[in-house]
N, CA, C and O of each residue as an XYZ file, in Angstrom:
436
protein
N      -1.591      7.278      7.650
C      -1.271      5.890      7.901
C      -2.192      5.399      9.012
O      -2.352      6.051     10.043
N      -2.789      4.245      8.781
C      -3.734      3.671      9.732
C      -3.012      2.777     10.736
O      -1.967      2.202     10.432
N      -3.579      2.669     11.930
C      -2.963      1.814     12.945
C      -3.166      0.344     12.591
O      -4.156     -0.003     11.946
N      -2.250     -0.519     13.001
C      -2.409     -1.949     12.730
C      -3.708     -2.518     13.302
O      -4.328     -3.385     12.686
N      -4.118     -2.037     14.467
C      -5.364     -2.513     15.067
C      -6.573     -2.181     14.215
O      -7.474     -3.004     14.057
N      -6.593     -0.977     13.666
C      -7.704     -0.569     12.802
C      -7.724     -1.409     11.530
O      -8.777     -1.897     11.122
N      -6.571     -1.576     10.910
C      -6.476     -2.361      9.674
C      -6.907     -3.805      9.930
O      -7.585     -4.409      9.098
N      -6.516     -4.358     11.078
C      -6.863     -5.750     11.403
C      -8.369     -5.944     11.527
O      -8.872     -7.041     11.284
N      -9.097     -4.891     11.904
C     -10.558     -5.000     12.037
C     -11.260     -5.025     10.688
O     -12.428     -5.406     10.611
N     -10.576     -4.629      9.630
C     -11.184     -4.558      8.296
C     -10.281     -5.208      7.247
O      -9.848     -4.537      6.311
N      -9.990     -6.507      7.389
C      -9.077     -7.146      6.432
C      -9.650     -7.158      5.016
O     -10.787     -7.572      4.789
N      -8.839     -6.698      4.081
C      -9.224     -6.650      2.661
C     -10.528     -5.892      2.430
O     -11.330     -6.253      1.569
N     -10.723     -4.832      3.216
C     -11.907     -3.981      3.066
C     -11.534     -2.523      2.811
O     -12.356     -1.759      2.304
N     -10.321     -2.128      3.151
C      -9.880     -0.741      2.990
C      -9.063     -0.655      1.709
O      -8.118     -1.419      1.509
N      -9.436      0.284      0.844
C      -8.743      0.452     -0.433
C      -7.960      1.761     -0.418
O      -8.474      2.799      0.001
N      -6.727      1.701     -0.874
C      -5.878      2.877     -1.009
C      -5.593      3.112     -2.488
O      -5.413      2.166     -3.255
N      -5.553      4.382     -2.876
C      -5.071      4.727     -4.212
C      -3.679      5.319     -4.020
O      -3.504      6.311     -3.312
N      -2.706      4.703     -4.654
C      -1.324      5.179     -4.534
C      -0.916      5.818     -5.853
O      -1.230      5.305     -6.927
N      -0.223      6.926     -5.762
C       0.162      7.726     -6.926
C       1.415      7.171     -7.590
O       2.334      7.920     -7.922
N       1.447      5.879     -7.780
C       2.603      5.249     -8.404
C       2.200      3.871     -8.900
O       1.239      3.274     -8.414
N       2.949      3.382     -9.873
C       2.763      2.018    -10.348
C       3.576      1.134     -9.410
O       4.750      0.856     -9.653
N       2.921      0.697     -8.329
C       3.625     -0.106     -7.321
C       4.172     -1.384     -7.934
O       3.544     -1.949     -8.829
N       5.307     -1.847     -7.483
C       5.972     -1.490     -6.233
C       6.954     -0.322     -6.329
O       7.717     -0.099     -5.389
N       6.960      0.410     -7.401
C       7.873      1.553     -7.521
C       7.394      2.725     -6.662
O       6.194      2.982     -6.571
N       8.309      3.412     -6.051
C       8.073      4.683     -5.368
C       7.031      4.585     -4.255
O       6.011      5.274     -4.269
N       7.315      3.719     -3.305
C       6.465      3.547     -2.126
C       6.601      4.771     -1.234
O       7.658      5.400     -1.178
N       5.522      5.100     -0.538
C       5.560      6.173      0.447
C       5.196      7.527     -0.132
O       4.477      7.627     -1.126
N       5.709      8.565      0.513
C       5.340      9.940      0.176
C       6.070     10.453     -1.065
O       7.164     10.000     -1.403
N       5.432     11.404     -1.722
C       5.988     12.141     -2.859
C       6.447     11.248     -4.012
O       7.559     11.416     -4.512
N       5.607     10.302     -4.439
C       6.035      9.396     -5.508
C       6.307     10.096     -6.833
O       7.184      9.662     -7.579
N       5.577     11.171     -7.149
C       5.839     11.857     -8.416
C       7.200     12.538     -8.395
O       7.899     12.575     -9.408
N       7.568     13.070     -7.255
C       8.896     13.675     -7.143
C       9.988     12.604     -7.230
O      11.040     12.822     -7.832
N       9.721     11.447     -6.621
C      10.669     10.337     -6.734
C      10.803      9.900     -8.199
O      11.907      9.643     -8.679
N       9.668      9.819     -8.898
C       9.676      9.407    -10.310
C      10.440     10.419    -11.161
O      11.219     10.041    -12.036
N      10.211     11.702    -10.900
C      10.906     12.752    -11.639
C      12.419     12.647    -11.424
O      13.199     12.699    -12.375
N      12.815     12.501    -10.164
C      14.242     12.401     -9.853
C      14.880     11.180    -10.511
O      16.054     11.214    -10.881
N      14.122     10.120    -10.656
C      14.636      8.879    -11.255
C      14.640      8.944    -12.775
O      15.326      8.155    -13.425
N      13.873      9.887    -13.359
C      13.831     10.022    -14.811
C      12.980      8.971    -15.499
O      13.309      8.529    -16.600
N      11.891      8.567    -14.863
C      11.055      7.504    -15.430
C      10.395      7.941    -16.734
O      10.287      9.133    -17.022
N       9.966      6.977    -17.500
C       9.285      7.223    -18.776
C       7.808      6.864    -18.709
O       7.056      7.147    -19.641
N       7.388      6.239    -17.604
C       5.965      6.002    -17.358
C       5.664      6.355    -15.904
O       6.505      6.198    -15.019
N       4.454      6.833    -15.686
C       3.950      7.027    -14.325
C       2.605      6.330    -14.264
O       1.992      6.046    -15.292
N       2.162      6.063    -13.073
C       0.901      5.353    -12.980
C       0.269      5.486    -11.621
O       0.674      6.295    -10.786
N      -0.748      4.658    -11.427
C      -1.475      4.625    -10.168
C      -1.828      3.179     -9.859
O      -1.969      2.345    -10.753
N      -1.966      2.910     -8.575
C      -2.282      1.569     -8.104
C      -3.361      1.656     -7.042
O      -3.219      2.399     -6.070
N      -4.438      0.904     -7.217
C      -5.444      0.735     -6.166
C      -5.166     -0.614     -5.522
O      -5.063     -1.634     -6.204
N      -5.045     -0.605     -4.208
C      -4.739     -1.859     -3.510
C      -5.429     -1.881     -2.157
O      -5.783     -0.843     -1.600
N      -5.611     -3.096     -1.642
C      -6.118     -3.238     -0.287
C      -5.020     -2.844      0.690
O      -3.838     -3.084      0.446
N      -5.424     -2.243      1.790
C      -4.480     -1.821      2.815
C      -4.186     -3.004      3.736
O      -5.090     -3.727      4.154
N      -2.902     -3.181      4.041
C      -2.503     -4.143      5.066
C      -1.520     -3.450      6.007
O      -1.365     -2.230      5.955
N      -0.860     -4.221      6.861
C       0.045     -3.626      7.850
C       1.295     -2.998      7.252
O       1.948     -2.188      7.909
N       1.637     -3.351      6.030
C       2.852     -2.836      5.398
C       2.503     -1.724      4.416
O       1.612     -1.881      3.581
N       3.199     -0.615      4.518
C       2.912      0.563      3.707
C       2.950      0.247      2.214
O       3.976     -0.189      1.690
N       1.835      0.467      1.541
C       1.710      0.321      0.081
C       2.071     -1.071     -0.425
O       2.576     -1.210     -1.539
N       1.818     -2.104      0.382
C       2.167     -3.461     -0.025
C       0.983     -4.418     -0.042
O       1.178     -5.624     -0.193
N      -0.240     -3.915      0.108
C      -1.402     -4.796      0.111
C      -1.701     -5.358     -1.267
O      -1.133     -4.907     -2.262
N      -2.598     -6.348     -1.331
C      -2.955     -6.960     -2.611
C      -3.453     -5.921     -3.621
O      -4.345     -5.127     -3.324
N      -2.867     -5.942     -4.807
C      -3.182     -4.963     -5.852
C      -4.489     -5.332     -6.540
O      -4.687     -6.474     -6.954
N      -5.375     -4.349     -6.655
C      -6.663     -4.543     -7.318
C      -6.600     -4.079     -8.770
O      -7.060     -4.784     -9.668
N      -6.036     -2.899     -9.003
C      -6.041     -2.318    -10.347
C      -4.843     -1.386    -10.497
O      -4.437     -0.726     -9.541
N      -4.277     -1.337    -11.712
C      -3.169     -0.434    -12.026
C      -3.320      0.073    -13.453
O      -3.960     -0.559    -14.294
N      -2.712      1.236    -13.706
C      -2.629      1.757    -15.064
C      -1.452      2.719    -15.128
O      -0.985      3.213    -14.101
N      -0.979      2.979    -16.336
C       0.164      3.871    -16.537
C      -0.089      4.785    -17.734
O      -0.946      4.521    -18.577
N       0.685      5.864    -17.780
C       0.756      6.721    -18.961
C       2.230      7.027    -19.213
O       3.062      6.930    -18.311
N       2.529      7.392    -20.434
C       3.908      7.728    -20.801
C       4.186      9.195    -20.518
O       3.332     10.061    -20.712
N       5.403      9.451    -20.055
C       5.895     10.813    -19.848
C       7.280     10.895    -20.483
O       7.867      9.880    -20.855
N       7.786     12.106    -20.599
C       9.130     12.255    -21.158
C       9.905     13.315    -20.384
O       9.450     13.811    -19.353
N      11.074     13.649    -20.898
C      11.983     14.560    -20.203
C      11.427     15.974    -20.039
O      11.947     16.745    -19.233
N      10.385     16.328    -20.783
C       9.827     17.679    -20.669
C       8.919     17.832    -19.454
O       8.591     18.957    -19.076
N       8.506     16.729    -18.836
C       7.600     16.780    -17.685
C       8.357     17.158    -16.420
O       9.411     16.595    -16.124
N       7.814     18.108    -15.680
C       8.307     18.396    -14.333
C       7.564     17.477    -13.364
O       6.633     16.776    -13.760
N       7.971     17.482    -12.112
C       7.246     16.695    -11.106
C       5.799     17.167    -11.008
O       4.889     16.357    -10.827
N       5.588     18.470    -11.127
C       4.228     19.015    -11.073
C       3.413     18.579    -12.288
O       2.227     18.275    -12.160
N       4.038     18.547    -13.465
C       3.354     18.040    -14.664
C       2.945     16.582    -14.467
O       1.849     16.176    -14.853
N       3.835     15.806    -13.866
C       3.519     14.399    -13.607
C       2.337     14.272    -12.649
O       1.473     13.415    -12.833
N       2.302     15.126    -11.629
C       1.179     15.091    -10.685
C      -0.129     15.401    -11.390
O      -1.129     14.715    -11.178
N      -0.127     16.434    -12.228
C      -1.352     16.800    -12.957
C      -1.796     15.678    -13.882
O      -2.975     15.327    -13.915
N      -0.861     15.118    -14.629
C      -1.194     14.036    -15.556
C      -1.647     12.792    -14.800
O      -2.532     12.067    -15.254
N      -1.040     12.554    -13.655
C      -1.370     11.367    -12.876
C      -2.732     11.401    -12.226
O      -3.297     10.348    -11.932
N      -3.279     12.594    -11.992
C      -4.597     12.683    -11.338
C      -5.677     11.940    -12.111
O      -6.498     11.243    -11.515
N      -5.684     12.081    -13.425
C      -6.689     11.374    -14.224
C      -6.486      9.866    -14.153
O      -7.455      9.109    -14.102
N      -5.241      9.432    -14.151
C      -4.954      7.998    -14.038
C      -5.448      7.487    -12.686
O      -6.061      6.423    -12.607
N      -5.182      8.240    -11.632
C      -5.613      7.848    -10.290
C      -7.129      7.706    -10.219
O      -7.638      6.719     -9.687
N      -7.852      8.689    -10.753
C      -9.324      8.629    -10.736
C      -9.824      7.409    -11.500
O     -10.735      6.714    -11.048
N      -9.232      7.157    -12.644
C      -9.634      6.028    -13.474
C      -9.374      4.708    -12.756
O     -10.246      3.840    -12.716
N      -8.197      4.556    -12.197
C      -7.827      3.317    -11.511
C      -8.730      3.082    -10.298
O      -9.209      1.968    -10.088
N      -8.961      4.120     -9.508
C      -9.800      3.958     -8.327
C     -11.230      3.608     -8.709
O     -11.834      2.728     -8.095
N     -11.779      4.280     -9.710
C     -13.163      3.984    -10.102
C     -13.290      2.566    -10.658
O     -14.278      1.886    -10.382
N     -12.311      2.114    -11.432
C     -12.361      0.739    -11.960
C     -12.203     -0.284    -10.842
O     -12.857     -1.327    -10.857
N     -11.342      0.007     -9.879
C     -11.168     -0.905     -8.742
C     -12.449     -0.993     -7.924
O     -12.888     -2.086     -7.568
N     -13.045      0.151     -7.627
C     -14.289      0.146     -6.851
C     -15.402     -0.586     -7.586
O     -16.176     -1.317     -6.969
N     -15.486     -0.398     -8.883
C     -16.498     -1.103     -9.669
C     -16.331     -2.615     -9.515
O     -17.305     -3.329     -9.276
N     -15.105     -3.096     -9.651
C     -14.852     -4.535     -9.548
C     -15.150     -5.054     -8.140
O     -15.723     -6.132     -7.983
N     -14.765     -4.294     -7.124
C     -15.020     -4.707     -5.740
C     -16.519     -4.736     -5.464
O     -17.029     -5.707     -4.905
N     -17.228     -3.679     -5.852
C     -18.670     -3.617     -5.597
C     -19.440     -4.668     -6.383
O     -20.508     -5.106     -5.955
N     -18.907     -5.069     -7.519
C     -19.527     -6.140     -8.309
C     -19.139     -7.520     -7.770
O     -19.518     -8.546     -8.336
N     -18.384     -7.530     -6.677
C     -17.934     -8.765     -6.019
C     -17.153     -9.667     -6.969
O     -17.327    -10.885     -6.982
N     -16.298     -9.043     -7.756
C     -15.479     -9.780     -8.718
C     -14.025     -9.900     -8.273
O     -13.218    -10.513     -8.972
N     -13.680     -9.325     -7.122
C     -12.296     -9.330     -6.645
C     -12.167    -10.313     -5.480
O     -12.893    -10.226     -4.490
N     -11.243    -11.232     -5.619
C     -10.989    -12.225     -4.581
C      -9.518    -12.166     -4.200
O      -8.640    -12.147     -5.062
N      -9.261    -12.135     -2.900
C      -7.886    -12.077     -2.412
C      -7.368    -13.495     -2.237
O      -8.021    -14.350     -1.640
N      -6.180    -13.718     -2.773
C      -5.511    -15.012     -2.683
C      -4.078    -14.736     -2.258
O      -3.242    -14.358     -3.079
N      -3.798    -14.926     -0.974
C      -2.485    -14.555     -0.447
C      -2.328    -13.048     -0.511
O      -3.170    -12.307     -0.004
N      -1.255    -12.596     -1.133
C      -1.052    -11.153     -1.299
C      -1.340    -10.724     -2.735
O      -0.784     -9.743     -3.230
N      -2.218    -11.476     -3.391
C      -2.628    -11.154     -4.763
C      -4.141    -11.086     -4.824
O      -4.842    -11.509     -3.904
N      -4.626    -10.546     -5.928
C      -6.068    -10.599     -6.161
C      -6.341    -11.346     -7.455
O      -5.527    -11.365     -8.379
N      -7.499    -11.950     -7.486
C      -8.019    -12.573     -8.696
C      -9.280    -11.804     -9.035
O     -10.170    -11.663     -8.197
N      -9.361    -11.305    -10.259
C     -10.537    -10.549    -10.689
C     -11.235    -11.347    -11.771
O     -10.669    -11.618    -12.830
N     -12.467    -11.717    -11.487
C     -13.248    -12.516    -12.434
C     -14.080    -11.635    -13.338
O     -14.802    -12.139    -14.198
């Protein structure tokens, strides 16, 4: 977790990849939270970092389907590919200067 002073020096410049389809399962151990809840989809979210944990403007998200046979560890393994995909697509859009922040949302052209 970054300090508020550090985050304030880089507004809408720091990108986080979260192991969940936000706003679900904020914070630590999201796959374990998802497993305990019995979800049918898991995902990843790339977002800009702000002062609130996992609440910055969302850049990119994706999900995959899971079922009752998945353990929390299975979800983590399956989610890694989603995380890589989401982060790479988010970075591509940001580097192409196609992402614009509007309030706590993004517009991607």
